[in-house]
C-alpha positions as CSV (number, residue, x, y, z in Angstrom):
1,M,105.8,131.4,60.9
2,I,108.8,130.3,62.9
3,K,110.0,126.8,62.1
4,R,111.4,124.3,64.5
5,K,114.7,122.5,63.8
6,Y,112.8,119.4,62.7
7,F,111.5,121.2,59.6
8,D,115.0,121.1,58.1
9,Q,115.1,117.3,58.6
10,L,111.8,116.9,56.8
11,V,112.9,119.1,53.9
12,K,116.2,117.3,53.6
13,H,114.5,113.9,53.3
14,L,111.8,115.2,50.9
15,N,114.5,116.8,48.6
16,S,116.5,113.6,48.6
17,H,115.9,110.5,46.4
18,E,115.0,108.4,49.5
19,K,111.8,106.4,49.2
20,E,111.0,105.9,52.9
21,F,107.8,107.4,54.3
22,L,108.3,110.0,57.0
23,I,106.8,109.4,60.4
24,M,106.9,112.1,63.1
25,S,106.3,110.9,66.7
26,G,106.4,112.6,70.0
27,A,104.5,113.9,73.0
28,R,101.3,115.8,72.5
29,Q,101.5,119.6,71.9
30,T,105.2,119.5,70.7
31,G,104.2,121.0,67.3
32,K,103.9,117.9,65.1
33,T,100.7,119.2,63.4
34,V,102.3,122.6,62.8
35,L,105.3,120.9,61.3
36,L,103.1,118.8,59.0
37,K,101.3,122.0,57.8
38,Q,104.6,123.8,57.2
39,C,105.7,120.8,55.2
40,M,102.5,121.1,53.2
41,D,103.1,124.7,52.5
42,F,106.7,123.9,51.4
43,L,105.6,121.2,49.1
44,R,102.9,123.2,47.5
45,E,105.5,125.8,46.3
46,T,106.6,123.3,43.7
47,S,103.8,120.7,43.4
48,D,100.1,120.7,42.9
49,K,99.8,117.1,44.2
50,V,99.9,117.7,47.9
51,Y,97.1,116.4,50.1
52,Y,96.5,116.8,53.8
53,F,94.3,114.6,56.0
54,T,93.6,114.3,59.7
55,L,92.4,111.1,61.1
56,E,90.4,112.8,63.8
57,D,87.9,113.0,60.9
58,S,85.8,109.8,61.4
59,T,84.8,109.6,57.7
60,L,88.4,109.3,56.7
61,K,89.3,106.9,59.4
62,I,86.5,104.6,58.5
63,A,87.4,104.6,54.8
64,F,91.1,104.0,55.4
65,N,90.3,101.2,57.9
66,E,88.1,99.5,55.3
67,H,91.0,99.2,52.9
68,P,94.2,101.3,52.2
69,E,93.1,101.6,48.6
70,N,90.3,103.9,49.7
71,L,92.8,106.7,49.9
72,F,92.2,107.1,46.2
73,R,88.5,107.9,46.8
74,F,89.9,111.3,48.1
75,I,92.8,111.9,45.7
76,Q,93.6,111.3,42.1
77,K,95.5,108.1,41.4
78,N,97.9,109.7,39.0
79,F,101.6,109.2,39.4
80,D,103.0,111.0,36.3
81,S,104.6,113.3,39.0
82,K,105.2,112.6,42.7
83,V,102.1,112.6,44.9
84,Y,102.5,113.8,48.6
85,V,100.0,112.6,51.2
86,L,100.2,114.2,54.6
87,I,98.3,112.4,57.4
88,D,97.9,113.8,60.9
89,E,97.3,111.4,63.9
90,I,97.8,108.2,61.9
91,Q,97.8,106.1,65.1
92,Y,94.0,106.4,65.1
93,L,93.9,103.8,62.3
94,D,93.2,100.2,63.4
95,N,96.3,99.1,61.6
96,P,98.5,102.0,60.5
97,S,101.4,99.6,59.8
98,N,99.4,97.7,57.2
99,F,98.1,101.0,55.7
100,L,101.7,102.3,55.2
101,K,103.2,99.0,54.1
102,Y,100.5,98.6,51.5
103,H,101.0,102.0,49.9
104,Y,104.8,101.8,50.1
105,D,104.9,98.4,48.4
106,M,102.3,99.4,45.8
107,Y,103.1,103.0,45.0
108,A,106.5,104.2,46.3
109,P,108.5,106.2,45.1
110,G,105.6,107.8,43.1
111,L,103.8,108.2,46.4
112,M,105.3,109.8,49.5
113,I,103.5,109.7,52.8
114,V,104.4,112.0,55.7
115,A,102.5,111.2,58.9
116,T,102.3,112.1,62.5
117,G,101.6,109.9,65.5
118,S,100.9,111.5,68.9
119,S,102.8,108.9,70.9
120,A,105.4,106.3,70.3
121,F,103.3,103.9,72.3
122,Y,101.2,103.4,69.2
123,I,104.2,103.5,66.9
124,D,105.7,100.6,68.8
125,E,102.5,98.6,69.1
126,K,101.0,99.1,65.6
127,F,104.0,99.9,63.5
128,S,105.4,96.3,63.2
129,D,108.7,95.1,61.8
130,S,107.0,94.9,58.4
131,L,107.9,98.6,58.0
132,A,111.6,98.0,58.3
133,G,113.3,99.9,55.5
134,R,110.0,101.6,54.6
135,K,109.9,104.5,57.1
136,K,112.1,107.2,58.6
137,L,111.1,108.0,62.1
138,I,111.6,111.5,63.5
139,E,111.1,111.9,67.2
140,V,109.8,115.4,68.1
141,Y,110.7,116.6,71.6
142,T,109.9,119.8,73.3
143,M,112.3,122.7,72.6
144,D,115.9,122.5,73.7
145,F,117.5,125.7,74.9
146,D,118.7,126.7,71.5
147,E,115.2,126.6,70.1
148,F,113.9,128.3,73.2
149,L,116.1,131.3,72.5
150,Y,115.1,131.4,68.8
151,F,111.4,131.3,69.6
152,K,111.3,133.3,72.9
153,A,113.9,136.0,72.5
154,N,113.7,136.2,68.7
155,D,117.2,137.5,68.9
156,S,119.9,135.8,66.8
157,S,122.6,137.6,68.8
158,L,121.9,135.5,71.8
159,L,122.2,132.3,69.8
160,Q,125.5,133.6,68.4
161,E,126.7,134.2,72.0
162,L,125.7,130.7,72.9
163,Q,127.7,129.3,70.0
164,L,130.7,131.3,71.0
165,I,130.5,130.0,74.5
166,R,130.4,126.4,73.2
167,E,133.3,127.0,70.8
168,N,135.6,128.7,73.4
169,P,135.5,127.6,77.1
170,E,137.4,130.8,78.0
171,Y,134.9,133.1,76.3
172,V,133.2,135.6,78.6
173,S,129.9,136.8,77.2
174,L,128.8,140.4,77.6
175,K,125.2,139.2,77.3
176,R,125.5,136.9,80.3
177,N,122.6,138.5,82.2
178,D,120.2,138.1,79.2
179,L,121.3,134.5,78.7
180,L,120.9,133.7,82.3
181,A,117.4,135.2,82.5
182,N,116.4,133.1,79.5
183,L,118.0,130.0,81.0
184,D,116.2,130.5,84.3
185,E,112.9,130.7,82.4
186,Y,113.7,127.6,80.4
187,L,114.6,125.7,83.6
188,T,111.3,126.7,85.2
189,Y,108.8,126.4,82.4
190,G,110.4,124.0,79.9
191,G,110.1,123.9,76.1
192,Y,106.5,123.2,75.1
193,P,105.9,125.6,72.2
194,A,102.6,127.0,73.6
195,V,104.2,127.6,77.0
196,V,107.3,129.2,75.5
197,L,105.2,131.7,73.6
198,A,102.8,132.4,76.4
199,E,103.2,135.8,78.1
200,G,103.5,136.0,81.8
201,H,104.2,133.5,84.6
202,D,100.5,132.8,85.4
203,L,99.6,132.0,81.8
204,K,102.7,129.7,81.5
205,K,101.6,127.8,84.6
206,A,98.1,127.5,83.3
207,K,99.3,126.1,80.0
208,L,101.5,123.6,81.8
209,R,98.6,122.5,84.1
210,E,96.5,122.0,81.1
211,L,99.2,119.7,79.6
212,L,99.4,117.7,82.8
213,T,95.6,117.2,83.0
214,S,93.9,117.3,79.7
215,Y,96.6,115.9,77.4
216,L,98.0,113.4,79.9
217,K,94.4,112.2,80.4
218,R,94.2,111.5,76.7
219,D,97.4,109.5,76.9
220,I,95.9,107.6,79.9
221,L,92.6,106.8,78.1
222,E,94.2,105.8,74.8
223,S,96.9,103.6,76.4
224,G,94.4,101.6,78.5
225,I,95.7,102.7,81.9
226,K,93.1,101.7,84.5
227,S,94.0,104.0,87.4
228,E,94.6,107.7,86.7
229,E,95.3,108.3,90.4
230,T,98.0,105.7,90.5
231,L,99.7,107.1,87.4
232,H,99.7,110.6,88.9
233,N,101.1,109.3,92.2
234,L,103.8,107.5,90.3
235,L,104.7,110.6,88.4
236,K,104.8,112.5,91.7
237,I,107.2,110.0,93.2
238,L,109.4,110.0,90.1
239,A,109.6,113.8,90.2
240,D,110.2,114.0,93.9
241,G,112.9,111.4,94.0
242,Q,114.3,112.2,90.6
243,N,117.8,110.9,89.7
244,N,117.7,108.2,92.3
245,L,117.8,104.6,91.2
246,L,114.3,103.4,90.1
247,N,113.4,100.4,92.3
248,K,110.2,98.8,90.9
249,N,109.7,96.7,94.0
250,E,109.7,99.8,96.3
251,L,107.3,101.6,93.9
252,S,105.0,98.6,93.9
253,N,104.9,98.5,97.7
254,T,104.4,102.3,98.0
255,L,101.6,102.5,95.5
256,R,100.1,99.1,96.5
257,V,100.1,97.7,92.9
258,S,101.9,94.9,91.3
259,T,105.4,95.3,89.8
260,T,103.8,94.4,86.4
261,T,101.5,97.4,86.8
262,I,104.5,99.6,87.6
263,E,106.3,98.3,84.5
264,N,103.3,98.9,82.3
265,Y,102.8,102.5,83.6
266,L,106.5,103.2,83.1
267,F,106.3,101.8,79.6
268,V,103.4,104.2,78.7
269,L,105.2,107.2,80.3
270,Q,108.3,106.4,78.2
271,K,106.4,105.8,74.9
272,C,104.3,109.0,75.4
273,F,107.7,110.9,75.7
274,H,107.2,112.0,79.3
275,V,110.1,110.2,81.0
276,V,113.2,108.3,80.0
277,L,115.0,105.5,81.8
278,V,118.8,105.8,81.6
279,K,120.6,102.5,82.1
280,P,123.9,101.9,83.9
281,Y,127.3,101.6,82.4
282,F,129.4,98.7,83.6
283,T,132.1,96.2,82.8
284,N,132.3,94.4,86.1
285,V,128.9,92.9,86.8
286,R,129.9,91.9,90.4
287,K,131.0,95.3,91.6
288,E,128.8,97.7,89.5
289,I,125.1,98.0,89.7
290,T,123.6,96.6,86.5
291,K,119.9,96.6,86.7
292,M,118.1,99.6,88.1
293,P,117.8,102.6,85.7
294,V,117.7,106.4,86.6
295,V,114.7,108.4,85.6
296,Y,114.7,111.8,83.8
297,F,111.9,113.9,82.4
298,H,111.9,115.0,78.8
299,D,110.6,118.5,79.7
300,L,111.4,120.5,82.9
301,G,108.2,122.4,82.8
302,F,106.2,119.2,82.9
303,R,108.3,118.0,85.8
304,N,108.0,121.3,87.7
305,T,104.2,121.2,87.3
306,I,104.1,117.8,88.9
307,N,106.1,119.1,91.9
308,N,104.4,122.6,91.8
309,L,107.8,124.2,91.9
310,F,108.3,127.4,89.9
311,G,110.8,129.3,92.0
312,L,114.1,130.7,90.7
313,P,116.7,127.9,90.4
314,D,118.9,129.0,93.3
315,T,115.9,129.1,95.7
316,R,114.6,125.6,94.9
317,P,115.0,122.5,97.1
318,D,115.5,120.4,94.0
319,K,118.0,122.6,92.3
320,G,120.6,119.8,92.0
321,A,118.1,117.5,90.4
322,M,116.9,120.2,88.1
323,T,120.4,121.0,86.9
324,E,121.0,117.3,86.3
325,N,117.8,116.9,84.3
326,Y,118.8,119.9,82.1
327,I,122.2,118.3,81.4
328,F,120.4,115.1,80.4
329,I,118.2,117.1,78.0
330,R,121.2,118.7,76.4
331,L,123.0,115.3,76.1
332,R,119.8,113.8,74.6
333,E,119.9,116.4,71.8
334,K,123.4,115.3,70.9
335,H,123.5,111.6,71.5
336,S,121.2,108.6,71.0
337,A,119.6,107.0,74.1
338,D,121.8,104.0,74.0
339,E,124.9,106.2,74.2
340,I,123.9,107.8,77.5
341,H,124.5,106.0,80.8
342,Y,125.2,106.5,84.4
343,W,127.8,104.7,86.6
344,R,127.4,103.5,90.2
345,T,129.0,100.8,92.3
346,A,127.5,98.7,95.0
347,D,129.6,100.6,97.6
348,G,128.2,104.0,96.6
349,N,130.6,105.5,94.1
350,E,128.8,107.2,91.2
351,V,129.0,109.5,88.2
352,D,125.9,111.0,86.7
353,F,126.6,110.6,83.0
354,V,128.9,108.3,81.0
355,I,128.8,108.8,77.2
356,D,130.1,106.2,74.9
357,T,129.5,106.7,71.2
358,G,132.2,104.2,70.1
359,E,134.3,107.0,68.8
360,E,133.8,109.5,71.6
361,K,134.0,108.7,75.3
362,F,133.5,111.1,78.2
363,A,131.8,111.5,81.6
364,I,130.0,114.3,83.4
365,E,129.2,114.9,87.0
366,S,126.4,117.4,87.6
367,K,126.3,119.9,90.4
368,F,124.3,123.0,91.0
369,D,127.3,124.7,92.6
370,F,130.7,124.0,91.0
371,N,132.4,124.5,94.4
372,Q,130.7,121.2,95.5
373,F,132.8,119.3,93.0
374,R,135.9,117.5,94.1
375,L,137.7,115.4,91.5
376,S,139.3,113.4,94.3
377,K,135.9,111.9,95.1
378,Y,135.8,110.2,91.8
379,K,139.2,108.5,92.0
380,K,137.7,105.0,91.6
381,F,135.9,106.0,88.3
382,V,138.9,107.8,86.9
383,T,141.2,104.9,87.8
384,T,138.8,102.3,86.4
385,Y,137.9,104.2,83.2
386,P,140.9,106.5,82.3
387,Q,139.5,106.5,78.7
388,F,136.5,108.5,79.9
389,P,137.7,112.1,80.8
390,L,135.5,113.4,83.7
391,T,134.3,117.0,83.9
392,C,131.8,118.8,86.0
393,R,128.9,120.8,84.7
394,S,127.1,123.2,87.0
395,Y,124.6,126.0,87.1
396,S,126.6,128.2,89.5
397,A,130.3,128.5,88.8
398,D,131.6,131.9,89.8
399,N,129.4,133.7,87.3
400,N,130.8,131.6,84.5
401,L,128.0,130.4,82.2
402,N,130.3,128.2,80.3
403,H,129.9,125.4,82.8
404,I,126.2,125.0,82.1
405,L,125.8,126.3,78.5
406,G,129.2,125.2,77.1
407,L,128.1,121.6,76.8
């Protein structure tokens, strides 16, 4: 079975001498359960003390809720060699934080727990600060383009071409057409594993619509959202007006709900790994906008389903926003959320992405067509922040894929 990149992170931690329990969190249907079972298979190659549980089993959930020690009703309490306990959907416990803290404090390092949680909403609410130093959190997103090629094309030569493009800006790939066809599919249908592996456009659309209805509905029910219609309308507005500043007061007036409701719904959408709010970069609080974030979606297929837009990139009315969202996804794979910003002034000057890692600083302006980029338009930013070299990344650049894939 093909393994996602997160599998190597799991194995590295399990092979180390670290004691922290492993927690995988992410959107539904991103492959966390598969990763957990692949982890089980890996561990069973060298150990006979590997146990798998799913807390969708009500008997287990009731027992674990009664007391963490009830785990040993189902496994032997013998630590003469390391014991591995793998738990799927741990957020279904009444107090998963207490369960993990108890077992870490009582039995680590003889006991290692690897667990999944279907949404960070529960991780944040139930996994209190008492787990500081006791857990390693791995956030599982839908596939990036590298993984997409690995799963979809099953052709290592395309990945090698992609690497050559990133290593050498002047490199011209002879597999340009293959790479572009795969990129177009990724931009259209995104990176949910089941969607990537589905054959044909109709089946891919059906899988995405199932994600938007069935699985989003579970997020809604489990997070306590009262109005499913309001949430869907909010998603529609965010997708339609993507990459504009998020004005909570305007959203409140449009949807006829309180700003508190808007904030709560945005919180849930973020914690369920559907959207992310990118904050502004500023040093001059009087001249640069400092409050309103910009919204991006973690998966383009999810976003396109909301808009019902599945056309080829160059035919789409939102092709600029689509390109920008792809660039965000690529940046998210390389940098932490607090390192990615945008820049905009009160008088309308703007740059899409400003990256500051402390050691590395750069800025990116996104365009669908590279010919739309004029460096002279960004004189204010370049003058104000000369330490941030500004480049343009675009989908269309005289048949040069390096502009979009070289990042």
